[in-house]
N, C-alpha and C positions, 0 to 999 in steps of 0.2 A: 956675768957670773957663769961659771960652768963647773959642773961636778962630774968627774968621770968614775966609773966602776969597771970591774972587769969586762963587762960586755956592753956597758951603756955610756952615753953622754947625755947629761941633763944640762940644757942650755936656755938662754933666754928666747922667748917667742920673737918671731918676726912676721910681717905681713906675707912673706913668701910661704908661710905655713898654712895660708888660708885653705887651699884645696884639701890638704890632708886632714886639717881640723874639721872642715865642713863636712868632709865624707863621713867621719865617725859621729859628728854631732847630728847628722841627719839619719844615722842608722838607728832604727827603732829598737833593736836588740841591745845596742851599746848603751843607749840613753834610758833604757826600761827603768832602771833603779836610780837614775839621776834626778836632780832638781831642775834640770834644763832639758831642752830638746823635745822632739826634733826641731833643730834650728832653722830659721830662715837664713838666707845669705847675710841679711843686715845684722842678725844676732851674732853670727860667727864673726863678722867684721868687728862688731862692737866689743865682743870677748877679746880679740886680738888687740884692738886699740887700747883697751883698758889694761890688759897684761903688759903691754909695751910701756905705757905710762907708769904703771906700778914699778917697773924695773929701775926707774930713775927717780922715783919719789923719795923725798927726804923728810922725815925718816921712812924707810922702806918697811912696810908691814905686810906685804904679800910677796911671797917668793914661790910664784907659779913658774914652772919650767916645762919646756918641751922635752920629751924623752926620744932619743934615737939610738939605733944600734951603733956601737962604735966601729965595727968592722966595715960597714958600708954606708953609714949615715942614714939608713932606712928609718923613717918616722914611725914611732909606735904609739905615742899618746902624750899624756902630760901628767905631771906630779907637782905637788905643792904644799908649802906650809903657809898658813894664814894666821898671823899673830892676832890673838885675842886679848893679850896683856903683855907686859914686858917679860913674863915668865911662862907664858902658856900659848900654844899653837894648835890649830886643827890641821891634821894631814888629810890631803884629798888626792885622788887620782882617777884617771879614766884612760882606757886603752882601746885602740881599734880591735876589731874582732880577730884579725889575723895574728894579733900579739898575745892572745889569751893562751894560757896553758904552757908557757915557756919560762916562767919564773921572772919575767921582766918586772912585773909589778912589785914583787917581793924585793928584788934587787934594788930598784929605785926607791922603794919606801924605807929600806934600811939606810940607803944614802941620805935621805931626807932627815931620818932620825939623827944620824951622825952630824950632819950639818946644824940642825936644830939644837942639839945638846952641846956640841963642841963650839961651833962658830957663833951661834946666837946666844948661847948661855941659858936656854930654856930649862925649866924645871919639870914641865909636864907637856906632854904631846898626846892628843887624842884624836879619834876618828870615829865617824859615824857611818852606819849603812842600814839600809832597810833590811828587815829579817829574811826575806827571800833571796837576798844577795849573798849567797853562801861563799861564793868565790872571794868577795871582798872581805868577809869576815875571816876566811882562812888566812888571807894575806896578813891581816892585823894580828892574828894569833902567831903566825910564823915569825914575825918581827919582834915578838915578845910582849905585845900589848895584852893586857888583861881585860876580859869582859867585866863591864861595870853595871850593865842593866839595860832595860828597855825603856826608852822615852816615849811614852804614848803620845800619839798624834803630834809628833815634834816637827814633821816636815809636811808642808802643803805643796803638792805638785800635781800637774795635770788634773786640777779640779778636785782632789781629794786629799784628806789628811792622812799621813802614813806614820807608823811607828818607826823609830830608829833604835838600832842597837849601839851602845856606846862602849868603846875600847879605849884604853889609855896605857901609857907607860911613864914612869917618872925617872928622872935622871939617875937616882941611885939604883934603880932596877936595871936601867940600860947599862950603867957602868959595871954592875955585878955580873951581867951576862956577857962581858967581854967587850963592851962598847968603847 
């Protein structure tokens, strides 16, 4: 599976992505608001092995993809839709620090919404972030997601419970915004 946008290619993960994934998965600033990391080499390898297996699973319920720049193939990070029911999926993404601030996360997230609503026939796509992750919340709002509320102590990571902010978009909202 491959999705292309104006500047990006979203493609299946391969074991050749190990060095790039491990670089961002061990960067304390990148994983600061994530439920994983900093990763060991074994954890990064397990992530890639799982992602590769999910790509051929039948039925496929996880659509995690590597994100690269179209012009030169430079690796930027990852984005994915994780089905929670036949009509609902969770959007997630993570990017290496050098990719921040260029609109890549927004562009890839828009492509994932289109894939989810058009190709998978989803009705609802949601995403979560911790309150301090303002950049991620901004991406969600830029792609048309609405803030739905704060889920208290919803995430346990690095030995503590954290609140998460919930954002979502429904198929009719996406269609009415030009989707």
